N, CA, C and O atoms as a MOPAC input file, in Angstrom:
PM7 MOZYME 1SCF
protein

 N      9.60700 1    84.28700 1    19.20000 1
 C     10.84900 1    85.37200 1    19.57400 1
 C     10.93800 1    86.43900 1    19.15100 1
 O      9.97200 1    86.95000 1    18.58600 1
 N     12.13800 1    87.10900 1    19.29700 1
 C     11.66200 1    88.34300 1    18.58600 1
 C     13.27300 1    88.66700 1    17.51800 1
 O     14.16200 1    87.86000 1    17.24800 1
 N     13.18500 1    89.71600 1    17.22900 1
 C     14.29500 1    89.27000 1    16.13500 1
 C     15.58800 1    89.30400 1    16.13800 1
 O     16.14600 1    88.87600 1    15.12700 1
 N     16.49100 1    89.86100 1    17.35500 1
 C     17.61000 1    89.43800 1    17.90000 1
 C     17.80200 1    87.66300 1    17.57900 1
 O     18.57300 1    87.08000 1    16.81800 1
 N     16.80700 1    87.17600 1    18.46300 1
 C     16.83800 1    85.46800 1    18.37300 1
 C     16.46700 1    84.90900 1    17.02300 1
 O     16.65300 1    83.79400 1    16.53400 1
 N     16.03700 1    85.71800 1    16.67900 1
 C     15.08900 1    84.73000 1    14.74400 1
 C     17.03000 1    85.27400 1    14.16400 1
 O     17.75100 1    84.34200 1    13.80800 1
 N     17.49700 1    86.39900 1    14.14600 1
 C     18.86700 1    86.88500 1    13.27800 1
 C     20.15500 1    86.06900 1    14.12100 1
 O     21.24600 1    86.10900 1    13.55100 1
 N     20.09100 1    85.41400 1    15.29800 1
 C     21.09800 1    84.16800 1    15.76000 1
 C     20.83400 1    82.82000 1    15.10300 1
 O     21.59800 1    82.20700 1    14.35800 1
 N     19.34400 1    82.38800 1    15.60200 1
 C     19.22700 1    81.55900 1    15.05400 1
 C     19.36900 1    81.70500 1    13.45300 1
 O     19.65500 1    80.54100 1    13.17200 1
 N     19.35300 1    82.27100 1    12.45500 1
 C     19.70900 1    82.22500 1    11.20900 1
 C     21.17200 1    81.74900 1    11.05100 1
 O     21.57200 1    80.95500 1    10.19900 1
 N     21.77100 1    82.24600 1    11.82900 1
 C     23.36000 1    81.92700 1    11.46500 1
 C     23.96700 1    80.32700 1    11.75300 1
 O     24.96100 1    79.70400 1    11.37700 1
 N     23.14800 1    80.12500 1    12.36500 1
 C     22.85000 1    78.36700 1    13.04600 1
 C     22.72600 1    77.31000 1    11.84300 1
 O     21.85300 1    77.41100 1    10.98200 1
 N     23.59100 1    76.38700 1    11.86600 1
 C     23.70300 1    75.18400 1    10.82200 1
 C     23.40400 1    73.86000 1    11.62800 1
 O     23.66300 1    73.66200 1    12.81500 1
 N     22.81700 1    73.01200 1    10.75200 1
 C     22.70300 1    71.66800 1    11.40900 1
 C     23.78400 1    70.68200 1    11.18800 1
 O     24.62400 1    70.93800 1    10.32600 1
 N     23.85600 1    69.63800 1    11.83400 1
 C     25.03800 1    68.70900 1    11.78600 1
 C     25.45300 1    68.39600 1    10.19500 1
 O     26.65000 1    68.35200 1     9.91500 1
 N     24.49300 1    68.19100 1     9.21000 1
 C     24.27800 1    68.13500 1     8.17900 1
 C     24.79500 1    69.60000 1     7.21800 1
 O     25.05900 1    69.58000 1     6.01600 1
 N     24.82900 1    70.47300 1     7.87000 1
 C     25.25200 1    71.88500 1     7.04500 1
 C     23.93800 1    72.29900 1     6.31500 1
 O     23.89400 1    72.54900 1     5.11000 1
 N     22.83300 1    72.34700 1     7.19200 1
 C     21.62800 1    73.06900 1     6.69000 1
 C     21.18200 1    74.31800 1     7.23500 1
 O     21.64700 1    74.49900 1     8.36000 1
 N     20.77000 1    74.83200 1     7.00600 1
 C     20.22200 1    76.29500 1     8.18300 1
 C     19.69500 1    75.69900 1     8.65300 1
 O     19.39100 1    74.61200 1     8.16100 1
 N     19.20600 1    76.16300 1    10.13600 1
 C     18.19500 1    75.96000 1    10.83100 1
 C     16.70300 1    76.78600 1    10.56400 1
 O     15.55100 1    76.36300 1    10.66000 1
 N     17.06600 1    77.72800 1    10.30200 1
 C     15.88900 1    78.98400 1     9.41500 1
 C     16.09600 1    78.81300 1     7.90600 1
 O     17.06600 1    78.94700 1     7.16000 1
 N     14.45200 1    78.36600 1     7.69900 1
 C     14.73900 1    78.67200 1     5.92700 1
 C     13.39200 1    79.64900 1     5.63400 1
 O     12.32700 1    79.35500 1     6.17800 1
 N     13.46500 1    80.50200 1     4.99100 1
 C     12.50300 1    80.82900 1     4.41500 1
 C     11.78200 1    80.83300 1     3.44700 1
 O     12.53400 1    80.58300 1     2.50500 1
 N     10.54200 1    80.99200 1     2.98800 1
 C      9.82000 1    79.96000 1     2.08300 1
 C      8.88000 1    81.28100 1     2.19300 1
 O      9.00700 1    82.28400 1     2.89500 1
 N      7.73700 1    80.85900 1     1.09500 1
 C      6.37000 1    81.79400 1     0.83200 1
 C      5.62100 1    81.07900 1     1.79900 1
 O      5.64400 1    79.85000 1     1.85400 1
 N      4.79800 1    81.96400 1     2.74800 1
 C      3.83500 1    81.95400 1     3.43300 1
 C      2.41900 1    81.56300 1     2.98500 1
 O      2.08900 1    81.69200 1     1.80600 1
 N      1.47400 1    81.02500 1     4.03600 1
 C      0.38100 1    80.26200 1     3.64000 1
 C     -0.59400 1    81.83600 1     2.48100 1
 O     -0.82500 1    81.73100 1     1.27700 1
 N     -0.82700 1    82.65200 1     3.05600 1
 C     -1.36300 1    83.85500 1     2.91700 1
 C     -0.76200 1    84.51900 1     1.96700 1
 O     -0.94900 1    85.72200 1     2.14400 1
 N     -0.02600 1    84.27100 1     0.89500 1
 C      1.02700 1    84.79700 1    -0.27900 1
 C      1.75400 1    85.54400 1     0.68800 1
 O      2.05600 1    86.58300 1     0.10000 1
 N      2.10000 1    85.57900 1     1.58500 1
 C      3.03600 1    86.44900 1     2.38000 1
 C      4.80300 1    85.82200 1     1.43000 1
 O      4.67900 1    84.74900 1     0.84000 1
 N      6.19000 1    86.48100 1     1.36200 1
 C      6.77400 1    86.25400 1     0.68500 1
 C      7.90500 1    86.48800 1     2.28600 1
 O      7.75100 1    87.27000 1     3.22400 1
 N      9.08400 1    85.37000 1     2.01500 1
 C     10.34100 1    85.35800 1     2.87800 1
 C      9.90500 1    84.98600 1     4.44300 1
 O     10.69500 1    85.41200 1     5.28400 1
 N      8.87300 1    84.32500 1     4.89400 1
 C      8.44700 1    84.24400 1     6.16100 1
 C      9.13900 1    82.96900 1     6.60200 1
 O      8.96700 1    81.85900 1     6.09800 1
 N     10.06300 1    83.31800 1     7.75300 1
 C     11.03400 1    82.46300 1     8.34700 1
 C     10.16300 1    80.78900 1     8.86100 1
 O      9.07600 1    80.85200 1     9.43600 1
 N     10.71800 1    79.63300 1     8.60300 1
 C     10.19400 1    78.46000 1     9.32600 1
 C     11.52700 1    78.01100 1     9.55600 1
 O     12.54700 1    78.14100 1     8.88000 1
 N     11.26000 1    77.33200 1    10.88800 1
 C     12.12000 1    76.48300 1    11.77600 1
 C     11.12000 1    74.85100 1    11.59500 1
 O      9.95900 1    74.60800 1    11.92600 1
 N     12.03900 1    74.08400 1    11.01900 1
 C     11.38000 1    72.48600 1    10.96900 1
 C      9.92600 1    72.42700 1    10.35900 1
 O      9.06400 1    71.60800 1    10.67800 1
 N      9.83500 1    73.15000 1     9.68900 1
 C      8.61900 1    73.25600 1     8.84700 1
 C      7.37600 1    74.02100 1     9.35900 1
 O      6.25900 1    73.99900 1     8.84300 1
 N      7.82400 1    74.82000 1    10.65300 1
 C      6.95400 1    75.51300 1    11.31500 1
 C      7.13500 1    77.04600 1    11.23200 1
 O      8.27400 1    77.43100 1    11.49400 1
 N      6.03300 1    78.18900 1    10.85000 1
 C      6.18600 1    79.43400 1    10.61500 1
 C      6.95700 1    80.26300 1    11.58100 1
 O      6.31000 1    80.33500 1    12.62600 1
 N      7.58300 1    80.62900 1    11.62300 1
 C      7.82300 1    81.90000 1    13.14700 1
 C      7.31700 1    82.99200 1    13.22000 1
 O      7.18900 1    83.64000 1    12.18200 1
 N      6.89900 1    83.49700 1    14.40600 1
 C      5.97900 1    84.89900 1    14.66800 1
 C      7.26400 1    85.54600 1    15.34500 1
 O      7.92000 1    85.09700 1    16.28500 1
 N      7.44500 1    86.67300 1    14.65200 1
 C      8.31300 1    87.60700 1    15.58500 1
 C      7.81700 1    88.31600 1    16.27800 1
 O      6.91500 1    88.94400 1    15.72400 1
 N      8.04200 1    88.66500 1    17.80800 1
 C      7.11000 1    89.42200 1    18.64900 1
 C      8.55400 1    90.09000 1    19.66300 1
 O      9.43400 1    89.58300 1    20.35900 1
 N      8.06400 1    91.82600 1    19.15200 1
 C      9.08100 1    92.20000 1    19.93800 1
 C      8.98400 1    92.56100 1    21.56200 1
 O      9.84000 1    93.33700 1    21.98600 1
 N      8.26400 1    92.18600 1    22.24000 1
 C      8.28400 1    92.36100 1    23.62000 1
 C      8.65400 1    90.64500 1    24.37500 1
 O      8.74700 1    90.37100 1    25.57200 1
 N      8.80500 1    89.70100 1    23.14700 1
 C     10.08000 1    88.77000 1    24.07000 1
 C     11.55500 1    88.97700 1    24.27100 1
 O     12.40000 1    89.59100 1    23.62000 1
 N     11.59100 1    88.37700 1    25.21400 1
 C     13.29100 1    88.44000 1    25.65800 1
 C     14.15000 1    88.03500 1    24.85200 1
 O     13.75200 1    87.09500 1    24.16500 1
 N     15.47800 1    88.46900 1    24.60200 1
 C     16.51200 1    88.35000 1    23.45700 1
 C     16.85300 1    86.85200 1    24.52200 1
 O     16.37500 1    86.62400 1    25.63300 1
 N     17.88200 1    85.95400 1    23.68200 1
 C     18.60500 1    84.73000 1    24.37000 1
 C     19.23600 1    85.63800 1    25.24600 1
 O     19.69500 1    86.76100 1    25.04100 1
 N     19.16300 1    84.81600 1    26.44500 1
 C     20.41300 1    85.09400 1    27.80500 1
 C     20.13200 1    84.13800 1    28.55700 1
 O     19.27600 1    83.33900 1    28.17600 1
 N     20.71900 1    83.97900 1    29.71500 1
 C     20.92400 1    82.81300 1    30.53500 1
 C     19.68200 1    83.29800 1    31.64900 1
 O     19.62900 1    84.34700 1    32.29200 1
 N     18.72000 1    82.15400 1    31.63200 1
 C     17.34000 1    82.22800 1    32.46800 1
 C     16.49500 1    83.08700 1    31.47700 1
 O     15.90400 1    83.96000 1    32.11100 1
 N     16.24200 1    83.13900 1    30.17900 1
 C     15.39500 1    83.67500 1    29.53300 1
 C     14.74800 1    83.00100 1    29.02900 1
 O     15.07200 1    81.84900 1    28.74000 1
 N     13.50400 1    83.58800 1    28.74600 1
 C     12.11600 1    82.51000 1    28.11600 1
 C     12.00400 1    83.21200 1    26.85800 1
 O     11.15200 1    84.08600 1    26.69900 1
 N     12.89800 1    82.84300 1    25.87300 1
 C     12.86100 1    83.76300 1    24.70200 1
 C     12.35600 1    82.67900 1    23.57100 1
 O     12.63400 1    82.97800 1    22.40900 1
 N     11.77900 1    81.68700 1    23.75100 1
 C     11.36200 1    81.22100 1    22.27300 1
 C      9.92300 1    80.26900 1    22.77700 1
 O     10.16500 1    79.26800 1    23.45200 1
 N      8.36700 1    80.60200 1    22.43000 1
 C      7.73400 1    80.14900 1    22.85800 1
 C      7.24100 1    79.51600 1    21.48500 1
 O      7.28500 1    80.05900 1    20.38100 1
 N      6.65500 1    77.96700 1    21.86300 1
 C      6.29800 1    76.93000 1    20.89800 1
 C      4.69600 1    76.67200 1    21.21100 1
 O      4.26200 1    76.68700 1    22.36300 1
 N      4.08900 1    76.49800 1    20.36100 1
 C      2.24800 1    76.33200 1    20.81200 1
 C      1.40800 1    76.07700 1    19.43000 1
 O      1.70700 1    76.44800 1    18.29500 1
 N      0.57600 1    75.53500 1    19.74800 1
 C     -0.22600 1    75.19200 1    18.72200 1
 C     -1.54500 1    76.10500 1    18.36800 1
 O     -2.43900 1    76.27800 1    19.19700 1
 N     -1.57100 1    76.64500 1    17.11200 1
 C     -2.52000 1    78.13100 1    16.97400 1
 C     -4.03200 1    77.54000 1    16.92500 1
 O     -4.96900 1    78.33400 1    17.00000 1
 N     -4.24100 1    76.31500 1    16.81400 1
 C     -5.55900 1    75.71800 1    17.17200 1
 C     -6.12000 1    75.98400 1    18.23500 1
 O     -7.35100 1    75.96100 1    18.21500 1
 N     -5.33500 1    76.37000 1    19.68700 1
 C     -5.78700 1    76.47900 1    20.54500 1
 C     -5.88400 1    77.50000 1    21.27000 1
 O     -6.24400 1    77.52600 1    22.44600 1
 N     -5.48100 1    78.62500 1    20.42100 1
 C     -5.23200 1    79.80900 1    20.68200 1
 C     -6.88900 1    80.77400 1    20.02100 1
 O     -7.37000 1    80.95000 1    18.90200 1
 N     -7.30500 1    81.20000 1    21.49800 1
 C     -8.62300 1    81.93800 1    21.26000 1
 C     -8.52200 1    83.59200 1    21.51500 1
 O     -8.18600 1    84.17800 1    22.54300 1
 N     -8.95000 1    84.16300 1    20.16100 1
 C     -9.28100 1    85.87400 1    20.51000 1
 C    -10.31700 1    86.20800 1    20.53500 1
 O    -11.12300 1    85.64000 1    19.79700 1
 N    -10.76700 1    87.33500 1    21.44300 1
 C    -11.79900 1    87.70900 1    22.06800 1
 C    -12.05700 1    89.47300 1    21.45800 1
 O    -11.54000 1    90.43000 1    22.03500 1
 N    -12.78100 1    89.58600 1    20.44000 1
 C    -12.71600 1    90.87800 1    20.25000 1
 C    -14.66600 1    91.65000 1    20.70700 1
 O    -15.74200 1    91.07700 1    20.53700 1
 N    -14.40700 1    93.05100 1    21.28100 1
 C    -15.32500 1    93.23600 1    22.15700 1
 C    -15.98500 1    94.05900 1    21.03400 1
 O    -15.46700 1    95.01900 1    20.46300 1
 N    -17.60900 1    93.36900 1    20.72500 1
 C    -18.35400 1    94.10000 1    19.45200 1
 C    -18.39600 1    95.74200 1    20.16300 1
 O    -18.34000 1    96.12000 1    21.33400 1
 N    -18.52200 1    96.49800 1    18.82500 1
 C    -18.60100 1    97.80300 1    19.04100 1
 C    -17.34100 1    98.71900 1    19.55200 1
 O    -17.49700 1    99.91800 1    19.32200 1
 N    -15.85500 1    98.28000 1    20.34600 1
 C    -15.64100 1    98.47600 1    20.43100 1
 C    -14.37200 1    99.42400 1    19.88900 1
 O    -13.69000 1   100.18900 1    20.57000 1
 N    -14.25900 1    99.13600 1    18.40600 1
 C    -13.64900 1    99.89400 1    17.53000 1
 C    -13.94700 1   101.02400 1    17.35000 1
 O    -15.15400 1   101.22500 1    17.49100 1
 N    -13.17600 1   102.14300 1    17.01300 1
 C    -13.11000 1   103.06000 1    16.50100 1
 C    -12.02100 1   103.94000 1    16.23600 1
 O    -10.94700 1   103.82000 1    16.82600 1
 N    -12.32200 1   105.15000 1    15.05600 1
 C    -11.26400 1   105.67800 1    14.56300 1
 C    -11.53700 1   107.33700 1    14.96800 1
 O    -12.55500 1   108.00100 1    14.77000 1
 N    -10.09800 1   107.79000 1    15.67900 1
 C    -10.12600 1   109.21900 1    15.88600 1
 C     -9.04500 1   109.93300 1    14.60800 1
 O     -7.94500 1   109.46100 1    14.31900 1
 N     -9.61500 1   111.05700 1    14.01800 1
 C     -9.29600 1   111.72500 1    13.20200 1
 C     -8.51700 1   113.16300 1    13.72200 1
 O     -8.96700 1   113.91900 1    14.58400 1
 N     -7.31600 1   113.33000 1    13.02100 1
 C     -6.48900 1   114.23000 1    13.35500 1
 C     -6.17200 1   115.09300 1    12.19100 1
 O     -5.43400 1   114.63700 1    11.31800 1
 N     -6.63900 1   116.25700 1    12.09100 1
 C     -6.63200 1   117.27100 1    10.79000 1
 C     -6.24800 1   118.74100 1    11.22300 1
 O     -5.80100 1   119.47900 1    10.34600 1
 N     -6.39100 1   119.23300 1    12.54100 1
 C     -5.98500 1   120.56800 1    12.85600 1
 C     -4.75200 1   120.65300 1    13.76400 1
 O     -4.43900 1   121.58100 1    14.50900 1
 N     -4.12500 1   119.50600 1    13.55100 1
 C     -2.68300 1   119.72900 1    14.95300 1
 C     -1.81800 1   120.64500 1    13.57200 1
 O     -1.86100 1   120.81500 1    12.35400 1
 N     -1.13400 1   121.00000 1    14.68300 1
 C     -0.07800 1   122.45600 1    13.87600 1
 C      0.73800 1   121.70300 1    12.42700 1
 O      0.61300 1   122.05800 1    11.25500 1
 N      1.40500 1   120.81000 1    12.86300 1
 C      2.33800 1   120.44700 1    11.67200 1
 C      1.55500 1   119.70300 1    10.79400 1
 O      2.14000 1   119.43400 1     9.74500 1
 N      0.03400 1   119.14800 1    10.92500 1
 C     -0.25000 1   118.61600 1     9.87500 1
 C     -1.16100 1   119.41200 1     8.94800 1
 O     -1.60700 1   119.00600 1     7.87500 1
 N     -1.36800 1   120.55700 1     9.48800 1
 C     -1.61600 1   121.83200 1     8.41700 1
 C     -0.80200 1   122.41600 1     8.07300 1
 O     -1.08300 1   122.81400 1     6.94300 1
 N      0.28400 1   122.80500 1     8.42300 1
 C      1.76400 1   123.22400 1     7.39400 1
 C      1.88300 1   122.12900 1     6.36800 1
 O      2.53600 1   122.43400 1     5.37000 1
 N      1.47400 1   121.13500 1     6.40800 1
 C      2.00200 1   120.28500 1     5.89300 1
 C      1.00000 1   119.41000 1     4.64300 1
 O      1.36000 1   118.75300 1     3.66600 1
 N     -0.19100 1   119.69500 1     5.10100 1
 C     -1.08000 1   119.38300 1     4.23200 1
 C     -1.71100 1   117.73700 1     4.54800 1
 O     -2.27600 1   117.01800 1     3.72400 1
 N     -1.47300 1   117.48200 1     5.71000 1
 C     -1.55000 1   116.24500 1     6.14700 1
 C     -2.90600 1   115.54200 1     6.89500 1
 O     -3.73800 1   116.40800 1     7.16800 1
 N     -3.24500 1   114.41200 1     7.21800 1
 C     -4.24400 1   113.91300 1     8.16200 1
 C     -3.71200 1   112.72800 1     8.81100 1
 O     -3.41800 1   111.58600 1     8.45800 1
 N     -3.69400 1   113.34600 1     9.79600 1
 C     -3.55600 1   111.65800 1    10.95300 1
 C     -4.79300 1   110.71100 1    11.37900 1
 O     -5.85300 1   111.32400 1    11.51100 1
 N     -4.82500 1   109.72600 1    11.54700 1
 C     -5.34600 1   108.84500 1    12.10300 1
 C     -4.65000 1   107.95000 1    13.48100 1
 O     -3.48000 1   107.60700 1    13.65600 1
 N     -5.46900 1   107.80800 1    14.06600 1
 C     -5.57500 1   106.52100 1    15.30600 1
 C     -6.76200 1   105.71100 1    15.65200 1
 O     -7.90800 1   106.12800 1    15.82200 1
 N     -6.34500 1   104.53700 1    15.72800 1
 C     -7.38900 1   103.71100 1    16.10700 1
 C     -7.48300 1   102.81500 1    17.40700 1
 O     -6.58400 1   102.12100 1    17.88300 1
 N     -8.73900 1   102.97900 1    17.86400 1
 C     -8.42700 1   101.87300 1    19.21900 1
 C     -9.41100 1   100.83000 1    18.84600 1
 O    -10.26100 1   100.91400 1    17.95900 1
 N     -9.12200 1    99.58100 1    19.84800 1
 C    -10.05200 1    98.42000 1    19.47900 1
 C     -9.72500 1    97.47800 1    20.76000 1
 O     -8.61300 1    97.78900 1    21.18800 1
 N    -10.21000 1    96.61400 1    21.38700 1
 C    -10.35800 1    95.98900 1    22.32900 1
 C    -10.66100 1    94.62400 1    22.26100 1
 O    -11.76800 1    94.16400 1    21.98000 1
 N     -9.34500 1    93.80000 1    22.60600 1
 C     -9.20300 1    92.27900 1    22.26300 1
 C     -8.82100 1    91.79700 1    23.41200 1
 O     -8.54200 1    92.53600 1    24.35700 1
 N     -8.76300 1    90.52500 1    23.46800 1
 C     -8.52900 1    89.49400 1    24.82800 1
 C     -8.02100 1    88.18700 1    23.93900 1
 O     -8.52900 1    87.56500 1    23.00600 1
 N     -6.99000 1    88.08800 1    24.54800 1
 C     -6.67500 1    86.10600 1    23.89300 1
 C     -6.35100 1    85.15400 1    24.80400 1
 O     -5.97800 1    85.81700 1    25.77100 1
 N     -6.30500 1    84.53800 1    24.95700 1
 C     -5.66900 1    83.03000 1    25.74200 1
 C     -5.98600 1    81.65900 1    24.97800 1
 O     -6.95900 1    81.41400 1    24.26500 1
 N     -4.64000 1    80.62400 1    25.39900 1
 C     -4.97600 1    79.53700 1    25.06000 1
 C     -5.87600 1    78.96900 1    25.75200 1
 O     -6.22500 1    79.27600 1    26.89200 1
 N     -6.44100 1    77.78800 1    24.81900 1
 C     -7.88400 1    77.06100 1    26.05700 1
 C     -7.08600 1    75.50800 1    25.70400 1
 O     -6.53800 1    75.22500 1    24.63800 1
 N     -7.19200 1    74.71500 1    26.80500 1
 C     -6.43000 1    73.48100 1    26.98100 1
 C     -7.65400 1    72.38900 1    27.30800 1
 O     -8.22200 1    72.30800 1    28.39800 1
 N     -7.88700 1    71.72100 1    26.35500 1
 C     -9.14700 1    70.77500 1    26.11000 1
 C     -9.15300 1    70.02000 1    27.23500 1
 O    -10.26200 1    69.80600 1    27.72200 1
 N     -7.78100 1    69.35300 1    28.01700 1
 C     -7.85600 1    68.58500 1    29.02700 1
 C     -6.10700 1    68.86800 1    29.70100 1
 O     -5.10900 1    69.47300 1    29.31100 1
 N     -6.46200 1    68.08400 1    30.83000 1
 C     -4.88500 1    68.73900 1    31.40900 1
 C     -3.35100 1    67.79600 1    30.84100 1
 O     -2.14800 1    68.00100 1    31.00100 1
 N     -3.96800 1    66.95900 1    30.29000 1
 C     -2.68600 1    65.84700 1    29.52900 1
 C     -2.35200 1    66.52100 1    28.60800 1
 O     -1.14700 1    66.48600 1    28.35800 1
 N     -3.17500 1    67.34900 1    27.77900 1
 C     -2.61400 1    67.90300 1    26.22500 1
 C     -1.55500 1    69.82300 1    26.75700 1
 O     -2.20100 1    70.70100 1    27.33000 1
 N     -1.02000 1    69.90000 1    26.63600 1
 C     -0.18600 1    71.15400 1    26.61900 1
 C     -0.36600 1    71.92400 1    25.33600 1
 O      0.31700 1    71.60300 1    24.36400 1
 N     -1.22700 1    72.91100 1    25.25400 1
 C     -0.78700 1    73.49100 1    23.88900 1
 C      0.65700 1    74.41100 1    23.70100 1
 O      1.08200 1    74.63400 1    22.56800 1
 N      1.16500 1    74.77600 1    24.57600 1
 C      1.69700 1    75.91100 1    24.54700 1
 C      3.17600 1    75.36900 1    25.29500 1
 O      3.04800 1    74.82600 1    26.39300 1
 N      4.65500 1    75.51800 1    24.68300 1
 C      6.03300 1    75.27900 1    25.71400 1
 C      6.54800 1    76.33700 1    25.68700 1
 O      6.43600 1    77.07900 1    24.71100 1
 N      7.36200 1    76.70500 1    26.95800 1
 C      8.24900 1    77.83900 1    26.74900 1
 C      9.58700 1    77.44800 1    26.51100 1
 O      9.89600 1    76.76400 1    27.48600 1
 N     10.57600 1    77.52200 1    25.70600 1
 C     11.97200 1    77.46700 1    26.30600 1
 C     12.85900 1    78.12300 1    26.67900 1
 O     13.28300 1    79.16400 1    26.17700 1
 N     13.24700 1    77.53400 1    27.66100 1
 C     14.11300 1    78.71100 1    28.56300 1
 C     16.09900 1    78.43100 1    28.40100 1
 O     16.86400 1    77.51500 1    28.70600 1
 N     16.22300 1    79.58500 1    27.85800 1
 C     17.73300 1    79.10200 1    27.55300 1
 C     18.47900 1    78.98500 1    28.97200 1
 O     18.28700 1    79.65200 1    29.98900 1
 N     19.32700 1    78.00900 1    28.75500 1
 C     20.28400 1    77.97500 1    30.27700 1
 C     21.79900 1    78.57000 1    29.85100 1
 O     22.13500 1    78.62900 1    28.66800 1
 N     22.64400 1    78.98700 1    30.90700 1
 C     23.83000 1    79.54400 1    30.60400 1
 C     24.88500 1    78.48600 1    30.17000 1
 O     26.02300 1    78.83900 1    29.86000 1

């Protein structure tokens, strides 16, 4: 989900008056990680905001998410002769890396990801 969807969900409470989104310490020592029903929330800016017929939330099992990194594809470019960099004594860096990712379903009966669509 994106930031605006998360901020909307932060304002919601359950029937018992408990907040839907809880902020806890993450697994890797991160602080203030949002959780919904005990599951960590990842924020992605390219996801659409809440609206009629929008796919604004995706739930998935991260164990079935595979990432491919192309060997020898990462390189860093250094910029130290640009006009503004020279004036202020700065150095700029730009990094490139080729990656690809996909969900892998072990069998047709198990779906590793579900898209939640908002209705009007």
